[in-house]
MARTI-887118 format. One record per residue (C-alpha): residue number from 0; x negated, y, z. Coordinates in pm, 1 decimal, m for minus. Example, Ala and Ser with C-alpha at 12.3 -4.5 7.8 and 13.67 -1.06 7.14 Angstrom:
<atoms>
ATOM, 0, m1230.0, m450.0, 780.0
ATOM, 1, m1367.0, m106.0, 714.0
</atoms>
This chain:
<atoms>
ATOM, 0, m6488.7, m1493.3, m14765.0
ATOM, 1, m6669.5, m1299.9, m15040.9
ATOM, 2, m6614.1, m931.1, m15123.4
ATOM, 3, m6401.2, m1008.9, m15425.4
ATOM, 4, m6153.3, m1193.3, m15208.0
ATOM, 5, m6167.5, m920.2, m14944.3
ATOM, 6, m6084.8, m662.8, m15209.8
ATOM, 7, m5794.5, m870.8, m15331.4
ATOM, 8, m5621.0, m962.7, m15009.3
ATOM, 9, m5387.7, m1257.4, m15052.9
ATOM, 10, m5072.4, m1290.8, m14855.5
ATOM, 11, m4846.8, m1584.4, m14929.3
ATOM, 12, m4500.4, m1578.9, m14782.2
ATOM, 13, m4277.8, m1882.7, m14797.8
ATOM, 14, m3910.3, m1792.7, m14810.9
ATOM, 15, m3692.4, m2053.8, m14636.1
ATOM, 16, m3755.1, m2425.3, m14639.2
ATOM, 17, m3817.6, m2562.9, m14984.6
ATOM, 18, m3578.2, m2850.9, m14945.6
ATOM, 19, m3376.7, m2992.3, m14655.7
ATOM, 20, m3473.3, m3333.5, m14524.7
ATOM, 21, m3292.8, m3631.6, m14667.9
ATOM, 22, m3236.6, m3972.4, m14523.1
ATOM, 23, m3224.9, m4132.0, m14863.8
ATOM, 24, m3560.6, m4256.2, m14988.1
ATOM, 25, m3491.3, m4172.9, m15351.4
ATOM, 26, m3389.2, m3816.6, m15266.1
ATOM, 27, m3691.6, m3773.6, m15041.1
ATOM, 28, m3930.3, m3895.4, m15310.5
ATOM, 29, m3777.6, m3662.1, m15567.6
ATOM, 30, m3794.3, m3362.1, m15338.3
ATOM, 31, m4151.5, m3436.0, m15233.2
ATOM, 32, m4246.5, m3450.5, m15599.9
ATOM, 33, m4081.0, m3112.0, m15657.4
ATOM, 34, m4263.2, m2963.1, m15358.6
ATOM, 35, m4596.2, m3083.4, m15496.8
ATOM, 36, m4517.0, m2915.9, m15829.1
ATOM, 37, m4428.8, m2591.0, m15650.4
ATOM, 38, m4754.5, m2603.9, m15454.2
ATOM, 39, m4951.9, m2657.3, m15774.6
ATOM, 40, m4778.4, m2361.3, m15939.9
ATOM, 41, m4836.7, m2142.9, m15632.7
ATOM, 42, m5205.7, m2230.8, m15636.5
ATOM, 43, m5226.3, m2144.7, m16004.9
ATOM, 44, m5045.0, m1813.4, m15947.4
ATOM, 45, m5290.8, m1719.7, m15672.0
ATOM, 46, m5586.0, m1798.4, m15894.5
ATOM, 47, m5450.8, m1608.2, m16194.7
ATOM, 48, m5342.3, m1308.6, m15987.9
ATOM, 49, m5678.4, m1271.0, m15814.9
ATOM, 50, m5862.1, m1300.7, m16145.6
ATOM, 51, m5646.9, m1073.1, m16361.4
ATOM, 52, m5583.0, m799.1, m16104.2
ATOM, 53, m5960.0, m764.5, m16064.2
ATOM, 54, m6023.8, m755.7, m16439.3
ATOM, 55, m5749.3, m505.6, m16523.0
ATOM, 56, m5759.6, m234.8, m16254.1
ATOM, 57, m5432.9, m350.1, m16098.9
ATOM, 58, m5431.5, m338.9, m15716.9
ATOM, 59, m5171.6, m609.0, m15666.4
ATOM, 60, m4868.9, m812.8, m15762.1
ATOM, 61, m4568.4, m968.4, m15590.8
ATOM, 62, m4426.6, m1288.2, m15742.9
ATOM, 63, m4103.4, m1473.3, m15663.9
ATOM, 64, m4016.3, m1818.0, m15796.4
ATOM, 65, m3658.8, m1942.7, m15827.9
ATOM, 66, m3586.8, m2312.6, m15864.5
ATOM, 67, m3245.8, m2480.4, m15881.9
ATOM, 68, m3085.9, m2140.1, m15831.3
ATOM, 69, m3271.1, m2062.1, m15507.0
ATOM, 70, m3574.8, m1854.0, m15415.0
ATOM, 71, m3835.5, m2109.1, m15311.1
ATOM, 72, m4150.6, m1898.0, m15276.2
ATOM, 73, m4277.7, m1542.9, m15267.8
ATOM, 74, m4645.9, m1461.6, m15307.1
ATOM, 75, m4793.4, m1118.9, m15241.4
ATOM, 76, m5143.0, m1071.5, m15378.8
ATOM, 77, m5354.3, m759.5, m15335.4
ATOM, 78, m5287.5, m408.2, m15214.3
ATOM, 79, m4996.4, m167.4, m15209.4
ATOM, 80, m5253.8, 107.8, m15153.8
ATOM, 81, m5626.4, 70.9, m15215.2
ATOM, 82, m5739.9, 371.2, m15009.9
ATOM, 83, m5581.4, 246.1, m14688.3
ATOM, 84, m5609.5, m125.6, m14774.6
ATOM, 85, m5236.3, m159.1, m14711.2
ATOM, 86, m5138.6, m505.5, m14835.0
ATOM, 87, m4844.8, m587.0, m15056.4
ATOM, 88, m4568.9, m758.9, m14858.1
ATOM, 89, m4221.8, m887.8, m14948.9
ATOM, 90, m4089.7, m548.2, m14831.3
ATOM, 91, m4319.4, m340.1, m15055.6
ATOM, 92, m4120.4, m113.0, m15287.1
ATOM, 93, m4203.1, m85.6, m15658.9
ATOM, 94, m4055.4, 100.4, m15953.5
ATOM, 95, m3936.2, m159.0, m16206.3
ATOM, 96, m3900.1, 48.9, m16523.1
ATOM, 97, m3653.4, m83.4, m16776.9
ATOM, 98, m3538.2, m372.2, m16558.9
ATOM, 99, m3330.3, m85.2, m16419.0
ATOM, 100, m3103.4, m136.4, m16721.2
ATOM, 101, m3003.4, m489.9, m16622.0
ATOM, 102, m2911.4, m376.9, m16271.9
ATOM, 103, m2728.4, m63.5, m16386.5
ATOM, 104, m2527.0, m280.5, m16625.4
ATOM, 105, m2369.4, m445.1, m16319.1
ATOM, 106, m2237.3, m103.9, m16213.8
ATOM, 107, m2103.3, m26.3, m16559.0
ATOM, 108, m1937.0, m366.9, m16585.9
ATOM, 109, m1781.6, m322.1, m16243.0
ATOM, 110, m1590.2, m26.4, m16387.7
ATOM, 111, m1437.6, m258.8, m16646.6
ATOM, 112, m1324.6, m498.8, m16373.0
ATOM, 113, m1165.2, m209.2, m16185.6
ATOM, 114, m977.2, m109.8, m16499.9
ATOM, 115, m1144.5, 231.3, m16505.9
ATOM, 116, m1301.4, 177.6, m16848.9
ATOM, 117, m1271.5, m60.7, m17140.8
ATOM, 118, m1575.2, m224.7, m17299.1
ATOM, 119, m1470.3, m115.1, m17645.8
ATOM, 120, m1325.3, 229.4, m17583.0
ATOM, 121, m1499.4, 530.4, m17742.4
ATOM, 122, m1727.9, 676.1, m17474.6
ATOM, 123, m1736.0, 1022.4, m17629.5
ATOM, 124, m1361.2, 1074.7, m17585.5
ATOM, 125, m1394.6, 1055.4, m17205.8
ATOM, 126, m1687.4, 1295.9, m17170.2
ATOM, 127, m1635.6, 1656.0, m17059.5
ATOM, 128, m1982.9, 1755.1, m16936.6
ATOM, 129, m2160.0, 1667.4, m17262.0
ATOM, 130, m2063.6, 1531.8, m17604.1
ATOM, 131, m2248.0, 1334.6, m17868.6
ATOM, 132, m2316.5, 1568.9, m18160.8
ATOM, 133, m2123.6, 1536.9, m18484.9
ATOM, 134, m2288.8, 1294.1, m18722.3
ATOM, 135, m2274.6, 1129.7, m19060.3
ATOM, 136, m2205.3, 815.4, m18855.4
ATOM, 137, m1886.1, 736.8, m18663.5
ATOM, 138, m1925.1, 870.4, m18308.1
ATOM, 139, m1600.6, 700.8, m18201.9
ATOM, 140, m1767.5, 360.6, m18244.9
ATOM, 141, m2014.0, 425.5, m17959.9
ATOM, 142, m1877.2, 198.6, m17686.4
ATOM, 143, m2003.3, 59.8, m17357.3
ATOM, 144, m2043.1, m286.1, m17511.3
ATOM, 145, m2268.3, m144.6, m17783.2
ATOM, 146, m2463.8, 80.6, m17548.2
ATOM, 147, m2543.6, m203.9, m17307.6
ATOM, 148, m2650.7, m433.1, m17594.1
ATOM, 149, m2858.5, m173.3, m17783.6
ATOM, 150, m2626.3, m188.1, m18084.5
ATOM, 151, m2478.7, 161.4, m18040.8
ATOM, 152, m2702.3, 327.1, m18301.6
ATOM, 153, m2827.9, 584.0, m18049.2
ATOM, 154, m3173.4, 742.5, m18035.1
ATOM, 155, m3442.9, 773.4, m17764.1
ATOM, 156, m3634.9, 454.8, m17691.2
ATOM, 157, m3758.0, 545.3, m17343.0
ATOM, 158, m3854.9, 809.0, m17088.4
ATOM, 159, m4174.0, 920.5, m16914.8
ATOM, 160, m4026.5, 1069.2, m16600.1
ATOM, 161, m4180.7, 1339.5, m16381.3
ATOM, 162, m4420.2, 1342.1, m16088.6
ATOM, 163, m4256.8, 1294.2, m15750.7
ATOM, 164, m4182.0, 1633.7, m15600.0
ATOM, 165, m4077.6, 1785.9, m15931.8
ATOM, 166, m3724.4, 1924.8, m15953.0
ATOM, 167, m3536.1, 1697.8, m16188.0
ATOM, 168, m3337.0, 1828.1, m16481.2
ATOM, 169, m2969.9, 1741.9, m16522.4
ATOM, 170, m2826.8, 1455.2, m16725.2
ATOM, 171, m2694.6, 1707.2, m16975.0
ATOM, 172, m3042.6, 1856.3, m17016.6
ATOM, 173, m3187.1, 1508.3, m17063.5
ATOM, 174, m2929.3, 1419.3, m17327.5
ATOM, 175, m3022.1, 1742.9, m17504.9
ATOM, 176, m3388.2, 1638.0, m17511.2
ATOM, 177, m3523.0, 1864.9, m17236.5
ATOM, 178, m3695.1, 1578.5, m17051.5
ATOM, 179, m3875.4, 1454.4, m17362.7
ATOM, 180, m4206.5, 1609.2, m17466.5
ATOM, 181, m4101.9, 1585.9, m17829.6
ATOM, 182, m3760.2, 1732.0, m17751.9
ATOM, 183, m3579.1, 1422.0, m17878.2
ATOM, 184, m3211.3, 1437.6, m17789.5
ATOM, 185, m2958.3, 1155.1, m17784.3
ATOM, 186, m2773.7, 1127.5, m18114.6
ATOM, 187, m2674.4, 866.3, m18370.5
ATOM, 188, m2953.1, 735.2, m18591.1
ATOM, 189, m2761.4, 430.1, m18717.9
ATOM, 190, m2398.3, 338.8, m18772.4
ATOM, 191, m2278.9, 187.6, m18441.0
ATOM, 192, m2244.4, m189.2, m18448.3
ATOM, 193, m2463.4, m245.3, m18753.6
ATOM, 194, m2814.4, m282.3, m18610.1
ATOM, 195, m3000.8, m373.2, m18290.8
ATOM, 196, m3227.6, m84.9, m18188.3
ATOM, 197, m3351.4, m34.5, m17833.8
ATOM, 198, m3212.4, 284.1, m17681.2
ATOM, 199, m3280.9, 411.1, m17332.6
ATOM, 200, m3080.6, 713.0, m17443.8
ATOM, 201, m2771.3, 496.8, m17460.0
ATOM, 202, m2808.8, 407.2, m17092.6
ATOM, 203, m2840.6, 776.4, m17005.4
ATOM, 204, m2511.6, 832.2, m17186.1
ATOM, 205, m2360.3, 543.1, m16986.9
ATOM, 206, m2491.0, 699.7, m16665.0
ATOM, 207, m2301.8, 1018.7, m16746.9
ATOM, 208, m1996.3, 810.6, m16843.3
ATOM, 209, m1996.3, 643.6, m16499.0
ATOM, 210, m2034.4, 974.7, m16318.7
ATOM, 211, m1741.8, 1125.2, m16508.2
ATOM, 212, m1518.3, 823.3, m16448.9
ATOM, 213, m1596.7, 794.0, m16076.0
ATOM, 214, m1668.3, 1157.5, m15981.7
ATOM, 215, m1975.7, 1027.8, m15799.1
ATOM, 216, m2348.0, 1053.7, m15854.1
ATOM, 217, m2477.2, 741.7, m16026.2
ATOM, 218, m2728.6, 654.1, m15749.9
ATOM, 219, m2462.8, 693.5, m15480.0
ATOM, 220, m2211.9, 477.9, m15667.1
ATOM, 221, m2464.6, 199.6, m15722.2
ATOM, 222, m2573.9, 198.6, m15358.0
ATOM, 223, m2219.7, 186.7, m15220.9
ATOM, 224, m2061.9, m49.3, m15472.7
ATOM, 225, m2347.4, m278.5, m15579.8
ATOM, 226, m2655.5, m273.5, m15357.0
ATOM, 227, m2500.2, m271.2, m15009.3
ATOM, 228, m2237.5, m540.5, m15085.7
ATOM, 229, m2512.1, m762.8, m15232.0
ATOM, 230, m2742.8, m705.0, m14934.5
ATOM, 231, m3007.6, m523.8, m15141.8
ATOM, 232, m3110.3, m297.8, m14854.8
ATOM, 233, m3441.3, m185.9, m15007.0
ATOM, 234, m3311.8, m103.3, m15355.2
ATOM, 235, m3234.0, 249.8, m15473.9
ATOM, 236, m3215.9, 463.0, m15786.0
ATOM, 237, m3370.3, 746.8, m15583.4
ATOM, 238, m3698.7, 788.1, m15397.7
ATOM, 239, m3591.4, 864.7, m15040.3
ATOM, 240, m3785.5, 967.9, m14730.9
ATOM, 241, m3710.0, 644.9, m14545.4
ATOM, 242, m3863.9, 443.9, m14831.3
ATOM, 243, m4205.7, 611.3, m14814.2
ATOM, 244, m4355.7, 384.0, m14549.7
ATOM, 245, m4300.4, 76.0, m14766.7
ATOM, 246, m4364.5, 224.1, m15111.6
ATOM, 247, m4660.4, 100.2, m15312.4
ATOM, 248, m4893.0, 353.8, m15471.1
ATOM, 249, m4896.4, 365.3, m15850.6
ATOM, 250, m5224.9, 328.6, m16043.2
ATOM, 251, m5310.1, 423.0, m16401.3
ATOM, 252, m5494.3, 214.9, m16661.9
ATOM, 253, m5832.5, 309.6, m16512.0
ATOM, 254, m5727.1, 213.9, m16161.4
ATOM, 255, m5683.6, 570.3, m16036.5
ATOM, 256, m5404.9, 645.0, m15790.0
ATOM, 257, m5132.0, 865.3, m15936.4
ATOM, 258, m4812.0, 1019.7, m15808.0
ATOM, 259, m4496.8, 813.2, m15836.4
ATOM, 260, m4262.0, 898.4, m16122.3
ATOM, 261, m3901.7, 1004.3, m16072.7
ATOM, 262, m3631.4, 1007.2, m16336.6
ATOM, 263, m3319.6, 1195.5, m16430.5
ATOM, 264, m3248.0, 886.8, m16641.0
ATOM, 265, m3201.5, 655.3, m16343.4
ATOM, 266, m2991.2, 390.4, m16518.4
ATOM, 267, m3254.9, 344.9, m16788.0
ATOM, 268, m3577.8, 360.7, m16588.9
ATOM, 269, m3546.5, 480.4, m16230.4
ATOM, 270, m3485.4, 181.5, m16002.6
ATOM, 271, m3700.3, 112.5, m15694.6
ATOM, 272, m3682.1, m228.1, m15529.5
ATOM, 273, m3873.1, m508.3, m15357.9
ATOM, 274, m3962.0, m852.7, m15483.5
ATOM, 275, m3716.6, m1000.8, m15231.6
ATOM, 276, m3425.1, m786.0, m15346.6
ATOM, 277, m3490.9, m834.9, m15716.9
ATOM, 278, m3535.2, m1209.1, m15667.6
ATOM, 279, m3197.5, m1221.0, m15493.0
ATOM, 280, m3044.7, m1031.9, m15785.6
ATOM, 281, m3206.9, m1286.0, m16018.8
ATOM, 282, m3062.3, m1569.5, m15808.1
ATOM, 283, m2712.7, m1427.8, m15849.0
ATOM, 284, m2766.9, m1382.5, m16222.3
ATOM, 285, m2848.3, m1753.0, m16246.6
ATOM, 286, m2588.1, m1903.8, m16014.1
ATOM, 287, m2303.7, m1647.1, m16044.1
ATOM, 288, m2196.4, m1777.0, m15702.5
ATOM, 289, m1872.4, m1595.7, m15612.7
ATOM, 290, m1937.4, m1645.9, m15239.6
ATOM, 291, m2260.1, m1445.9, m15260.8
ATOM, 292, m2139.1, m1192.6, m15517.7
ATOM, 293, m1913.5, m1040.3, m15249.7
ATOM, 294, m1665.2, m917.6, m15512.9
ATOM, 295, m1925.5, m694.5, m15682.1
ATOM, 296, m1862.5, m879.5, m16010.0
ATOM, 297, m1668.0, m1187.7, m16107.7
ATOM, 298, m1873.6, m1487.8, m16222.3
ATOM, 299, m1710.7, m1478.0, m16565.9
ATOM, 300, m1819.2, m1114.8, m16609.2
ATOM, 301, m2184.3, m1201.2, m16544.5
ATOM, 302, m2156.9, m1498.4, m16778.0
ATOM, 303, m2022.2, m1263.4, m17047.0
ATOM, 304, m2316.6, m1029.3, m16988.1
ATOM, 305, m2554.1, m1320.5, m17048.3
ATOM, 306, m2413.3, m1392.5, m17394.4
ATOM, 307, m2570.3, m1232.4, m17704.6
ATOM, 308, m2392.5, m941.0, m17870.0
ATOM, 309, m2398.1, m922.6, m18248.7
ATOM, 310, m2576.1, m778.0, m18441.7
ATOM, 311, m2923.2, m894.2, m18349.5
ATOM, 312, m3237.3, m974.8, m18543.1
ATOM, 313, m3602.6, m1065.2, m18507.7
ATOM, 314, m3650.7, m712.2, m18370.5
ATOM, 315, m3435.4, m781.2, m18067.5
ATOM, 316, m3136.8, m955.7, m17917.5
ATOM, 317, m2937.4, m846.8, m17614.4
ATOM, 318, m2640.7, m931.4, m17402.6
ATOM, 319, m2486.5, m666.1, m17178.1
ATOM, 320, m2794.7, m541.4, m16994.4
ATOM, 321, m2985.4, m867.8, m17023.1
ATOM, 322, m3229.3, m916.4, m17309.5
ATOM, 323, m3303.1, m1246.2, m17479.9
ATOM, 324, m3675.1, m1324.4, m17484.5
ATOM, 325, m3877.5, m1603.4, m17639.0
ATOM, 326, m4238.0, m1608.4, m17517.6
ATOM, 327, m4440.3, m1930.3, m17527.9
ATOM, 328, m4148.6, m2100.5, m17708.3
ATOM, 329, m3927.0, m2066.7, m17401.4
ATOM, 330, m3588.7, m1898.0, m17440.6
ATOM, 331, m3510.0, m1682.2, m17138.0
ATOM, 332, m3296.3, m1385.0, m17047.7
ATOM, 333, m3394.0, m1091.1, m16828.9
ATOM, 334, m3607.4, m786.0, m16895.6
ATOM, 335, m3951.9, m635.4, m16861.8
ATOM, 336, m4029.9, m287.2, m16733.2
ATOM, 337, m4315.0, m44.1, m16791.3
ATOM, 338, m4351.3, 304.2, m16641.8
ATOM, 339, m4675.7, 492.8, m16585.5
ATOM, 340, m4838.7, 321.6, m16288.0
ATOM, 341, m4595.1, 30.3, m16279.9
ATOM, 342, m4523.1, m294.9, m16460.9
ATOM, 343, m4259.4, m558.2, m16389.2
ATOM, 344, m4089.7, m861.4, m16539.8
ATOM, 345, m3788.8, m1081.5, m16467.9
ATOM, 346, m3743.7, m1403.4, m16667.0
ATOM, 347, m3445.5, m1633.8, m16611.8
ATOM, 348, m3408.4, m1980.9, m16761.8
ATOM, 349, m3040.6, m2061.9, m16720.9
ATOM, 350, m3045.6, m2429.4, m16834.1
ATOM, 351, m3273.8, m2525.7, m16542.9
ATOM, 352, m3151.5, m2252.1, m16304.2
ATOM, 353, m3510.2, m2127.5, m16282.0
ATOM, 354, m3659.0, m1781.2, m16270.1
ATOM, 355, m3966.5, m1573.1, m16202.0
ATOM, 356, m3990.1, m1211.5, m16084.5
ATOM, 357, m4320.2, m1020.1, m16096.2
ATOM, 358, m4386.0, m664.5, m15974.8
ATOM, 359, m4716.7, m476.9, m16019.5
ATOM, 360, m4833.1, m132.6, m15908.1
ATOM, 361, m5059.9, m69.9, m16207.3
ATOM, 362, m5015.5, 42.6, m16567.2
ATOM, 363, m5204.3, m267.3, m16684.5
ATOM, 364, m4972.5, m496.5, m16492.4
ATOM, 365, m4853.7, m679.6, m16803.0
ATOM, 366, m5207.5, m816.1, m16836.8
ATOM, 367, m5159.7, m973.0, m16494.6
ATOM, 368, m4802.9, m1097.8, m16504.1
ATOM, 369, m4810.1, m1243.1, m16855.8
ATOM, 370, m5071.3, m1514.2, m16776.2
ATOM, 371, m4864.1, m1599.1, m16468.6
ATOM, 372, m4553.3, m1618.5, m16685.6
ATOM, 373, m4737.4, m1854.5, m16921.9
ATOM, 374, m4819.8, m2087.9, m16633.3
ATOM, 375, m4460.0, m2079.1, m16508.8
ATOM, 376, m4324.6, m2138.7, m16860.8
ATOM, 377, m4531.2, m2457.0, m16888.0
ATOM, 378, m4363.6, m2596.5, m16578.1
ATOM, 379, m4017.3, m2515.4, m16714.1
ATOM, 380, m4087.9, m2673.3, m17051.6
ATOM, 381, m4222.8, m2982.7, m16874.9
ATOM, 382, m3886.3, m3019.2, m16698.3
ATOM, 383, m3711.6, m3033.6, m17034.1
ATOM, 384, m3927.6, m3312.1, m17175.2
</atoms>
């Protein structure tokens, strides 16, 4: 093995048996053909990952493939930490940036199922800890439906977070712009319901909304009511002591190790998870199997979340949490996520019940996962021919 391969340790983990044995010849032939295709894709993923991690100062990547609504393979390529040569494994924990929004949307939508909130009620009327400022636009039209679909008209695209170990500011301070270097607060920049414009600030408002409605901290509510019932044992909106042993180290664009980022704005950007947990979440998003949802959400609620909310345009198109994406002429839903030192992507193709999840511990991770996405997209488009 040459030094390049030593420096980019490859661990391939097969999750479950690809397909159960069949006594019928036709079924066996079909399944064998599918297995061959999976093996070819896995080989291509290994090749691309080794090449593009090396070229782009990204220590490693974890990739999960979903086929026919089931996780069929997980590949872990490279290192969770370069200094110690700790390899990435299926249990390695990553920050997933804005994919946090899709997951937090499940918590917000659970409140609607419980009858605690209505999708189209004015959020501002329920808030006591902080209020949207008066505006030339109609504040009463800011609703959960519009916040989750980026049609609320609210400001603040995204957040940078703070180095781990820093004392976090409050949600109220964040909404007032104290966590932004430019001091940008959350306020109306468009009339609600008239334009799609990406707003992480809207999700911070929704985080406060949940806390006021439940009298619980957002991270605690999500753990108790979403993660534990779904079996997502290694997923959290907080960095905790018991996670440290499995956490990857973050790396900047030059490949230098940096401290992990933590966020007041957890719903928008602060989720930590593993490739196994996020792939299971992706599975449930595709199948909406009530037996596996464990009453966290009803199938029809998830299906509603995966429908586009008007208005939308060439600038963007969203459901409730899920974004609609069209790369390489393949229409998918899901999200991508970028924080300093991290890059992630989740693409779901509902017509074929297929998906791909990719987690990187480097700021240049999109340069690694996008070529892998392109290879995966080719296989999905081939299925449709």
